[in-house]
KOLGU-422517 format. One record per residue: x, y, z of N, C-alpha, C, CB in turn. Coordinates in pm, 1 decimal. Glycine has a CB too. Example, Ala and Ser with C-alpha at 12.3 -4.5 7.8 and 13.67 -1.06 7.14 Angstrom:
<pts>
+----------+----------+----------+----------+----------+----------+----------+----------+----------+----------+----------+----------+
!      n_u !      n_v !      n_w !     ca_u !     ca_v !     ca_w !      c_u !      c_v !      c_w !     cb_u !     cb_v !     cb_w !
+----------+----------+----------+----------+----------+----------+----------+----------+----------+----------+----------+----------+
!   1319.0 !   -569.0 !    780.0 !   1230.0 !   -450.0 !    780.0 !   1320.0 !   -330.0 !    780.0 !   1130.8 !   -447.3 !    904.6 !
!   1285.0 !   -225.0 !    708.0 !   1367.0 !   -106.0 !    714.0 !   1290.0 !      3.0 !    787.0 !   1408.4 !    -59.8 !    572.5 !
+----------+----------+----------+----------+----------+----------+----------+----------+----------+----------+----------+----------+
</pts>
This chain:
<pts>
+----------+----------+----------+----------+----------+----------+----------+----------+----------+----------+----------+----------+
!      n_u !      n_v !      n_w !     ca_u !     ca_v !     ca_w !      c_u !      c_v !      c_w !     cb_u !     cb_v !     cb_w !
+----------+----------+----------+----------+----------+----------+----------+----------+----------+----------+----------+----------+
!  -4898.7 !  -4775.3 !   -164.0 !  -4887.4 !  -4781.9 !   -308.0 !  -4746.1 !  -4745.2 !   -350.2 !  -4989.8 !  -4689.7 !   -374.8 !
!  -4700.8 !  -4809.3 !   -455.4 !  -4569.9 !  -4778.2 !   -510.8 !  -4578.4 !  -4660.0 !   -604.3 !  -4512.1 !  -4898.5 !   -583.4 !
!  -4469.5 !  -4635.8 !   -671.3 !  -4468.5 !  -4527.5 !   -768.8 !  -4554.3 !  -4566.9 !   -888.2 !  -4323.7 !  -4494.2 !   -813.6 !
!  -4636.2 !  -4474.9 !   -939.0 !  -4719.0 !  -4508.4 !  -1055.1 !  -4632.8 !  -4543.7 !  -1175.5 !  -4812.2 !  -4391.9 !  -1089.8 !
!  -4680.3 !  -4638.8 !  -1252.0 !  -4609.4 !  -4678.3 !  -1373.3 !  -4632.9 !  -4574.0 !  -1480.8 !  -4654.9 !  -4818.2 !  -1421.8 !
!  -4527.0 !  -4530.7 !  -1544.5 !  -4543.3 !  -4431.6 !  -1649.6 !  -4502.6 !  -4485.7 !  -1785.6 !  -4462.8 !  -4308.1 !  -1617.3 !
!  -4438.8 !  -4601.0 !  -1788.7 !  -4390.2 !  -4655.3 !  -1914.9 !  -4494.2 !  -4738.2 !  -1989.0 !  -4269.0 !  -4738.8 !  -1890.0 !
!  -4603.5 !  -4770.7 !  -1924.3 !  -4707.1 !  -4849.2 !  -1989.7 !  -4842.7 !  -4811.9 !  -1932.3 !  -4680.6 !  -5000.3 !  -1973.2 !
!  -4945.9 !  -4840.7 !  -2009.5 !  -5082.0 !  -4815.4 !  -1964.4 !  -5147.7 !  -4946.6 !  -1923.9 !  -5164.2 !  -4744.9 !  -2074.5 !
!  -5121.6 !  -5051.3 !  -2000.9 !  -5176.8 !  -5183.5 !  -1973.6 !  -5061.6 !  -5282.8 !  -1976.7 !  -5288.5 !  -5222.1 !  -2077.0 !
!  -5050.6 !  -5362.9 !  -1873.5 !  -4949.4 !  -5468.3 !  -1867.2 !  -5022.4 !  -5601.2 !  -1860.1 !  -4853.0 !  -5449.3 !  -1744.4 !
!  -4996.4 !  -5688.0 !  -1956.5 !  -5058.4 !  -5819.9 !  -1958.8 !  -4956.7 !  -5922.6 !  -1911.7 !  -5111.1 !  -5855.0 !  -2101.0 !
!  -4997.9 !  -6006.4 !  -1817.9 !  -4913.9 !  -6115.3 !  -1769.9 !  -4985.4 !  -6244.3 !  -1805.9 !  -4886.3 !  -6105.1 !  -1614.5 !
!  -4921.2 !  -6327.3 !  -1884.2 !  -4984.3 !  -6451.7 !  -1927.6 !  -4907.0 !  -6572.6 !  -1881.1 !  -4997.6 !  -6454.5 !  -2077.8 !
!  -4971.6 !  -6685.8 !  -1888.3 !  -4906.4 !  -6810.8 !  -1852.8 !  -5009.1 !  -6918.0 !  -1824.0 !  -4815.1 !  -6791.7 !  -1732.6 !
!  -4961.1 !  -7038.3 !  -1817.5 !  -5048.1 !  -7152.9 !  -1790.9 !  -5100.6 !  -7148.6 !  -1647.8 !  -4972.9 !  -7284.5 !  -1815.9 !
!  -5207.6 !  -7222.1 !  -1624.6 !  -5264.4 !  -7233.3 !  -1490.8 !  -5157.2 !  -7283.5 !  -1394.3 !  -5387.6 !  -7328.0 !  -1490.6 !
!  -5144.3 !  -7215.4 !  -1281.1 !  -5047.6 !  -7256.7 !  -1180.1 !  -4906.3 !  -7208.3 !  -1204.1 !  -5046.3 !  -7403.0 !  -1170.9 !
!  -4886.7 !  -7123.8 !  -1305.9 !  -4750.7 !  -7079.7 !  -1337.8 !  -4704.0 !  -6961.0 !  -1253.9 !  -4742.2 !  -7043.5 !  -1483.5 !
!  -4794.9 !  -6900.8 !  -1176.4 !  -4754.9 !  -6792.0 !  -1087.8 !  -4797.8 !  -6653.4 !  -1132.1 !  -4609.3 !  -6793.3 !  -1073.0 !
!  -4894.7 !  -6645.0 !  -1221.9 !  -4940.8 !  -6513.9 !  -1269.7 !  -4992.9 !  -6428.3 !  -1154.8 !  -5050.4 !  -6531.2 !  -1375.7 !
!  -5075.3 !  -6485.7 !  -1069.0 !  -5130.7 !  -6411.3 !   -956.0 !  -5021.7 !  -6378.8 !   -855.1 !  -5243.4 !  -6490.9 !   -888.6 !
!  -4934.2 !  -6474.5 !   -829.6 !  -4824.2 !  -6451.3 !   -734.9 !  -4733.8 !  -6338.2 !   -781.6 !  -4741.8 !  -6579.0 !   -716.1 !
!  -4717.3 !  -6323.8 !   -910.8 !  -4638.9 !  -6213.6 !   -966.4 !  -4723.4 !  -6087.2 !   -977.9 !  -4582.4 !  -6252.0 !  -1103.8 !
!  -4845.6 !  -6102.0 !  -1026.8 !  -4929.5 !  -5986.7 !  -1057.0 !  -4967.9 !  -5902.9 !   -937.1 !  -5051.8 !  -6031.9 !  -1123.7 !
!  -5003.6 !  -5966.5 !   -826.3 !  -5047.7 !  -5890.2 !   -708.7 !  -4937.6 !  -5801.4 !   -651.5 !  -5096.8 !  -5985.0 !   -601.1 !
!  -4818.6 !  -5854.3 !   -622.2 !  -4714.6 !  -5764.5 !   -570.7 !  -4666.8 !  -5663.3 !   -674.7 !  -4596.6 !  -5845.6 !   -521.5 !
!  -4667.2 !  -5701.8 !   -800.9 !  -4626.9 !  -5608.9 !   -906.1 !  -4724.8 !  -5492.0 !   -915.1 !  -4617.9 !  -5681.5 !  -1041.3 !
!  -4853.7 !  -5521.4 !   -909.2 !  -4954.9 !  -5415.7 !   -913.3 !  -4940.5 !  -5322.3 !   -793.3 !  -5096.3 !  -5476.6 !   -916.4 !
!  -4919.0 !  -5379.8 !   -674.8 !  -4899.0 !  -5296.1 !   -555.1 !  -4776.4 !  -5207.2 !   -571.3 !  -4884.0 !  -5384.0 !   -429.0 !
!  -4668.2 !  -5265.2 !   -616.7 !  -4543.3 !  -5189.5 !   -631.0 !  -4557.6 !  -5075.9 !   -731.8 !  -4429.6 !  -5282.3 !   -673.7 !
!  -4628.9 !  -5102.8 !   -840.6 !  -4643.7 !  -5002.3 !   -945.5 !  -4760.5 !  -4907.4 !   -920.5 !  -4661.7 !  -5070.1 !  -1078.9 !
!  -4843.1 !  -4939.0 !   -820.7 !  -4956.9 !  -4853.2 !   -790.4 !  -5064.9 !  -4858.4 !   -896.2 !  -4911.2 !  -4712.4 !   -773.5 !
!  -5085.5 !  -4976.8 !   -952.4 !  -5186.2 !  -4993.1 !  -1057.2 !  -5288.7 !  -5097.8 !  -1015.1 !  -5120.1 !  -5033.0 !  -1191.3 !
!  -5400.5 !  -5099.9 !  -1085.2 !  -5504.3 !  -5199.1 !  -1058.9 !  -5469.3 !  -5330.7 !  -1126.9 !  -5641.6 !  -5148.5 !  -1106.9 !
!  -5516.5 !  -5438.4 !  -1068.5 !  -5498.0 !  -5571.8 !  -1124.6 !  -5634.8 !  -5628.8 !  -1158.1 !  -5421.0 !  -5665.0 !  -1026.0 !
!  -5650.5 !  -5674.0 !  -1280.3 !  -5772.5 !  -5742.3 !  -1321.5 !  -5732.2 !  -5878.5 !  -1373.8 !  -5851.8 !  -5660.4 !  -1429.6 !
!  -5797.1 !  -5981.6 !  -1324.3 !  -5766.4 !  -6116.9 !  -1367.8 !  -5876.1 !  -6166.4 !  -1461.3 !  -5750.9 !  -6211.6 !  -1246.5 !
!  -5836.9 !  -6244.7 !  -1560.3 !  -5933.5 !  -6297.6 !  -1656.5 !  -6040.9 !  -6379.5 !  -1585.3 !  -5862.4 !  -6383.6 !  -1762.7 !
!  -6004.5 !  -6448.7 !  -1477.6 !  -6104.6 !  -6524.9 !  -1402.2 !  -6217.6 !  -6434.1 !  -1354.1 !  -6039.2 !  -6595.8 !  -1282.4 !
!  -6182.7 !  -6311.6 !  -1312.1 !  -6284.8 !  -6216.2 !  -1267.5 !  -6375.9 !  -6176.3 !  -1383.1 !  -6219.1 !  -6091.1 !  -1206.6 !
!  -6317.4 !  -6160.6 !  -1500.4 !  -6396.3 !  -6124.5 !  -1618.2 !  -6489.1 !  -6239.7 !  -1655.1 !  -6304.2 !  -6088.5 !  -1737.6 !
!  -6439.6 !  -6362.3 !  -1645.3 !  -6523.6 !  -6478.4 !  -1675.6 !  -6641.5 !  -6486.3 !  -1579.5 !  -6441.1 !  -6608.1 !  -1668.9 !
!  -6616.4 !  -6465.6 !  -1451.4 !  -6724.7 !  -6469.0 !  -1352.2 !  -6829.3 !  -6362.9 !  -1384.9 !  -6669.0 !  -6447.1 !  -1209.2 !
!  -6783.6 !  -6242.8 !  -1419.9 !  -6876.0 !  -6134.4 !  -1453.6 !  -6956.3 !  -6168.1 !  -1579.2 !  -6799.1 !  -6002.7 !  -1473.8 !
!  -6889.4 !  -6220.9 !  -1680.9 !  -6959.6 !  -6257.5 !  -1804.6 !  -7062.9 !  -6366.7 !  -1778.6 !  -6859.5 !  -6304.4 !  -1911.5 !
!  -7026.1 !  -6465.8 !  -1698.8 !  -7120.3 !  -6573.7 !  -1668.9 !  -7240.5 !  -6521.4 !  -1591.0 !  -7050.6 !  -6685.2 !  -1589.7 !
!  -7216.6 !  -6426.1 !  -1500.9 !  -7326.5 !  -6370.6 !  -1421.4 !  -7417.6 !  -6281.4 !  -1505.4 !  -7271.1 !  -6291.4 !  -1303.1 !
!  -7360.7 !  -6215.2 !  -1605.0 !  -7436.5 !  -6118.1 !  -1683.7 !  -7500.6 !  -6177.4 !  -1809.0 !  -7346.8 !  -6004.8 !  -1723.0 !
!  -7471.1 !  -6304.0 !  -1837.3 !  -7524.0 !  -6366.3 !  -1958.1 !  -7586.4 !  -6501.2 !  -1924.2 !  -7413.1 !  -6383.2 !  -2064.1 !
!  -7653.4 !  -6556.3 !  -2021.8 !  -7709.0 !  -6690.8 !  -2008.4 !  -7643.1 !  -6780.3 !  -2112.6 !  -7865.0 !  -6690.3 !  -2025.1 !
!  -7671.7 !  -6907.7 !  -2103.2 !  -7619.7 !  -6999.9 !  -2204.0 !  -7672.9 !  -6963.0 !  -2342.3 !  -7657.3 !  -7145.4 !  -2169.1 !
!  -7791.9 !  -6909.2 !  -2346.2 !  -7848.9 !  -6866.3 !  -2475.0 !  -7768.6 !  -6749.8 !  -2533.8 !  -7997.5 !  -6825.1 !  -2457.6 !
!  -7722.1 !  -6658.1 !  -2447.0 !  -7643.7 !  -6542.5 !  -2491.8 !  -7504.1 !  -6583.3 !  -2539.0 !  -7632.1 !  -6440.0 !  -2379.0 !
!  -7436.5 !  -6663.4 !  -2457.5 !  -7298.4 !  -6705.1 !  -2485.1 !  -7284.3 !  -6855.2 !  -2461.1 !  -7197.6 !  -6626.2 !  -2396.3 !
!  -7334.2 !  -6936.2 !  -2554.3 !  -7331.7 !  -7081.1 !  -2532.6 !  -7191.3 !  -7137.8 !  -2511.5 !  -7395.6 !  -7150.3 !  -2649.3 !
!  -7092.9 !  -7084.4 !  -2581.7 !  -6955.9 !  -7134.4 !  -2564.5 !  -6907.6 !  -7118.2 !  -2421.3 !  -6860.9 !  -7062.2 !  -2659.3 !
!  -6931.2 !  -7001.6 !  -2364.8 !  -6883.6 !  -6971.0 !  -2230.3 !  -6950.1 !  -7059.2 !  -2125.3 !  -6908.4 !  -6824.5 !  -2198.1 !
!  -7077.7 !  -7084.1 !  -2141.1 !  -7154.9 !  -7156.6 !  -2040.1 !  -7154.1 !  -7308.2 !  -2058.8 !  -7296.2 !  -7107.9 !  -2041.1 !
!  -7106.0 !  -7354.9 !  -2172.8 !  -7121.7 !  -7496.7 !  -2206.2 !  -7064.3 !  -7590.4 !  -2101.0 !  -7056.5 !  -7525.0 !  -2338.2 !
!  -6938.2 !  -7572.3 !  -2065.8 !  -6873.9 !  -7672.3 !  -1979.9 !  -6935.2 !  -7677.6 !  -1840.9 !  -6725.9 !  -7643.5 !  -1968.6 !
!  -6987.3 !  -7566.9 !  -1790.7 !  -7051.8 !  -7570.0 !  -1658.5 !  -7190.4 !  -7634.2 !  -1664.7 !  -7063.0 !  -7428.1 !  -1601.7 !
!  -7262.8 !  -7607.8 !  -1773.7 !  -7400.3 !  -7656.2 !  -1784.7 !  -7411.4 !  -7795.3 !  -1846.2 !  -7480.7 !  -7560.0 !  -1866.0 !
!  -7303.2 !  -7843.4 !  -1904.4 !  -7304.6 !  -7974.7 !  -1969.3 !  -7180.6 !  -8054.0 !  -1927.6 !  -7310.7 !  -7960.0 !  -2124.2 !
!  -7152.7 !  -8053.5 !  -1798.5 !  -7030.4 !  -8115.3 !  -1747.6 !  -7022.9 !  -8264.1 !  -1780.7 !  -7021.2 !  -8095.9 !  -1597.5 !
!  -7135.8 !  -8333.3 !  -1776.5 !  -7134.1 !  -8476.9 !  -1808.8 !  -7084.3 !  -8500.3 !  -1951.2 !  -7274.8 !  -8537.9 !  -1791.6 !
!  -7136.1 !  -8423.0 !  -2045.4 !  -7092.1 !  -8437.5 !  -2184.3 !  -6947.1 !  -8392.6 !  -2199.9 !  -7183.2 !  -8356.6 !  -2278.5 !
!  -6914.8 !  -8277.3 !  -2139.7 !  -6779.2 !  -8222.1 !  -2148.5 !  -6676.2 !  -8321.9 !  -2095.8 !  -6769.8 !  -8089.9 !  -2069.9 !
!  -6710.6 !  -8391.9 !  -1988.6 !  -6615.2 !  -8484.8 !  -1927.0 !  -6585.4 !  -8605.7 !  -2015.5 !  -6668.3 !  -8532.1 !  -1793.1 !
!  -6667.7 !  -8629.9 !  -2117.4 !  -6641.4 !  -8742.2 !  -2208.4 !  -6551.8 !  -8701.7 !  -2325.2 !  -6772.7 !  -8798.2 !  -2261.8 !
!  -6528.1 !  -8573.1 !  -2340.4 !  -6448.6 !  -8524.7 !  -2453.0 !  -6301.9 !  -8562.4 !  -2436.6 !  -6462.5 !  -8373.0 !  -2466.9 !
!  -6234.7 !  -8577.2 !  -2547.9 !  -6089.8 !  -8599.3 !  -2546.3 !  -6020.7 !  -8470.0 !  -2504.0 !  -6038.2 !  -8646.9 !  -2686.4 !
!  -5896.7 !  -8482.8 !  -2460.7 !  -5819.5 !  -8363.7 !  -2423.6 !  -5808.9 !  -8267.0 !  -2541.2 !  -5679.0 !  -8403.4 !  -2375.1 !
!  -5787.9 !  -8320.4 !  -2661.1 !  -5776.0 !  -8234.4 !  -2779.4 !  -5904.1 !  -8155.0 !  -2803.6 !  -5742.5 !  -8318.5 !  -2903.1 !
!  -6017.6 !  -8219.8 !  -2785.9 !  -6145.3 !  -8150.2 !  -2807.1 !  -6166.3 !  -8043.2 !  -2700.1 !  -6263.1 !  -8250.7 !  -2805.9 !
!  -6128.4 !  -8072.8 !  -2575.8 !  -6140.9 !  -7973.0 !  -2468.6 !  -6052.2 !  -7852.4 !  -2496.2 !  -6104.6 !  -8034.9 !  -2332.2 !
!  -5928.8 !  -7878.5 !  -2535.8 !  -5836.5 !  -7768.7 !  -2566.8 !  -5891.7 !  -7684.5 !  -2681.0 !  -5696.2 !  -7823.2 !  -2603.2 !
!  -5940.3 !  -7749.7 !  -2785.2 !  -5997.1 !  -7676.6 !  -2899.3 !  -6115.7 !  -7591.0 !  -2855.2 !  -6041.0 !  -7774.7 !  -3010.3 !
!  -6197.7 !  -7644.9 !  -2765.8 !  -6313.3 !  -7570.3 !  -2715.3 !  -6267.9 !  -7445.3 !  -2639.6 !  -6399.6 !  -7659.8 !  -2623.7 !
!  -6168.2 !  -7459.7 !  -2553.9 !  -6122.1 !  -7345.6 !  -2474.9 !  -6049.7 !  -7242.2 !  -2560.9 !  -6030.2 !  -7393.2 !  -2363.1 !
!  -5980.1 !  -7286.7 !  -2662.6 !  -5918.6 !  -7191.7 !  -2756.6 !  -6028.2 !  -7112.8 !  -2827.6 !  -5828.3 !  -7265.9 !  -2860.6 !
!  -6133.6 !  -7180.9 !  -2865.2 !  -6246.1 !  -7112.7 !  -2930.9 !  -6310.2 !  -7010.6 !  -2837.1 !  -6351.9 !  -7215.3 !  -2977.5 !
!  -6325.9 !  -7045.2 !  -2708.8 !  -6379.5 !  -6950.1 !  -2610.5 !  -6289.4 !  -6827.3 !  -2602.9 !  -6392.5 !  -7016.4 !  -2470.6 !
!  -6159.4 !  -6850.1 !  -2599.0 !  -6065.5 !  -6737.3 !  -2592.0 !  -6079.3 !  -6646.8 !  -2713.0 !  -5921.5 !  -6787.8 !  -2581.1 !
!  -6088.6 !  -6706.5 !  -2830.1 !  -6098.0 !  -6627.3 !  -2953.8 !  -6231.8 !  -6554.6 !  -2966.1 !  -6077.7 !  -6717.5 !  -3075.1 !
!  -6339.5 !  -6625.0 !  -2937.7 !  -6472.1 !  -6570.1 !  -2966.0 !  -6533.2 !  -6492.0 !  -2850.5 !  -6564.3 !  -6680.4 !  -3003.8 !
!  -6490.8 !  -6520.0 !  -2728.0 !  -6549.4 !  -6452.5 !  -2611.9 !  -6449.3 !  -6356.8 !  -2548.2 !  -6597.2 !  -6555.4 !  -2508.3 !
!  -6334.7 !  -6409.1 !  -2506.6 !  -6242.1 !  -6326.2 !  -2429.1 !  -6162.5 !  -6226.8 !  -2512.8 !  -6147.3 !  -6414.0 !  -2355.0 !
!  -6127.6 !  -6261.2 !  -2635.4 !  -6049.6 !  -6168.4 !  -2716.8 !  -6122.5 !  -6035.7 !  -2737.4 !  -6017.6 !  -6231.4 !  -2851.5 !
!  -6249.9 !  -6035.7 !  -2779.4 !  -6316.7 !  -5906.1 !  -2795.3 !  -6334.8 !  -5831.7 !  -2662.9 !  -6451.7 !  -5926.0 !  -2860.6 !
!  -6358.4 !  -5905.9 !  -2556.0 !  -6374.8 !  -5842.4 !  -2424.6 !  -6243.5 !  -5777.8 !  -2381.2 !  -6421.8 !  -5945.9 !  -2318.7 !
!  -6134.0 !  -5850.8 !  -2393.6 !  -6003.9 !  -5796.7 !  -2353.1 !  -5964.2 !  -5678.4 !  -2441.2 !  -5895.8 !  -5906.1 !  -2359.6 !
!  -5993.3 !  -5686.3 !  -2569.5 !  -5963.4 !  -5572.5 !  -2658.1 !  -6039.8 !  -5448.1 !  -2614.3 !  -5998.4 !  -5606.9 !  -2804.5 !
!  -6165.6 !  -5465.2 !  -2575.9 !  -6245.7 !  -5351.2 !  -2530.7 !  -6189.7 !  -5293.7 !  -2400.6 !  -6392.7 !  -5393.1 !  -2511.2 !
!  -6149.9 !  -5379.8 !  -2308.1 !  -6093.5 !  -5333.6 !  -2180.4 !  -5963.1 !  -5258.8 !  -2204.8 !  -6069.6 !  -5452.9 !  -2084.3 !
!  -5876.4 !  -5315.4 !  -2286.9 !  -5747.7 !  -5250.9 !  -2315.5 !  -5769.7 !  -5118.5 !  -2386.9 !  -5658.0 !  -5343.1 !  -2400.9 !
!  -5859.7 !  -5115.7 !  -2484.1 !  -5888.2 !  -4991.1 !  -2556.1 !  -5938.7 !  -4883.7 !  -2460.2 !  -5991.7 !  -5015.4 !  -2667.6 !
!  -6022.0 !  -4923.6 !  -2364.9 !  -6072.3 !  -4828.1 !  -2266.6 !  -5958.4 !  -4772.6 !  -2181.9 !  -6177.7 !  -4893.9 !  -2176.8 !
!  -5866.4 !  -4858.2 !  -2140.4 !  -5752.0 !  -4811.8 !  -2061.1 !  -5661.5 !  -4720.6 !  -2142.8 !  -5671.7 !  -4931.1 !  -2008.2 !
!  -5644.4 !  -4752.2 !  -2268.8 !  -5559.7 !  -4669.1 !  -2354.0 !  -5623.4 !  -4533.4 !  -2381.5 !  -5531.0 !  -4740.5 !  -2485.4 !
!  -5756.7 !  -4528.9 !  -2380.7 !  -5827.9 !  -4403.9 !  -2408.4 !  -5828.7 !  -4309.9 !  -2288.5 !  -5970.3 !  -4433.6 !  -2450.5 !
!  -5805.3 !  -4363.3 !  -2168.8 !  -5811.3 !  -4278.4 !  -2048.8 !  -5674.6 !  -4232.2 !  -2006.3 !  -5877.2 !  -4352.3 !  -1934.5 !
+----------+----------+----------+----------+----------+----------+----------+----------+----------+----------+----------+----------+
</pts>
């Protein structure tokens, strides 16, 4: 483990798919001696802990792939932005708040 980070409690690394977030995040976390949590892991946990009835937005594209595949790119992007706002934003806020409280 590297030296613990003292200048921040939560570090968010963002970017498009394939931009290198994991390639940067893993060695950075090791160097700073901090834990790394990826949004993909949170999505997997949410999908496992909920049903389509609980979170229809989150489960839609997996359970209705035939319909989803007919959507325009604009409609798909709008759908994923809505998932981020309505599902991931409150989850990430809760995770960050928990880290800030400890």
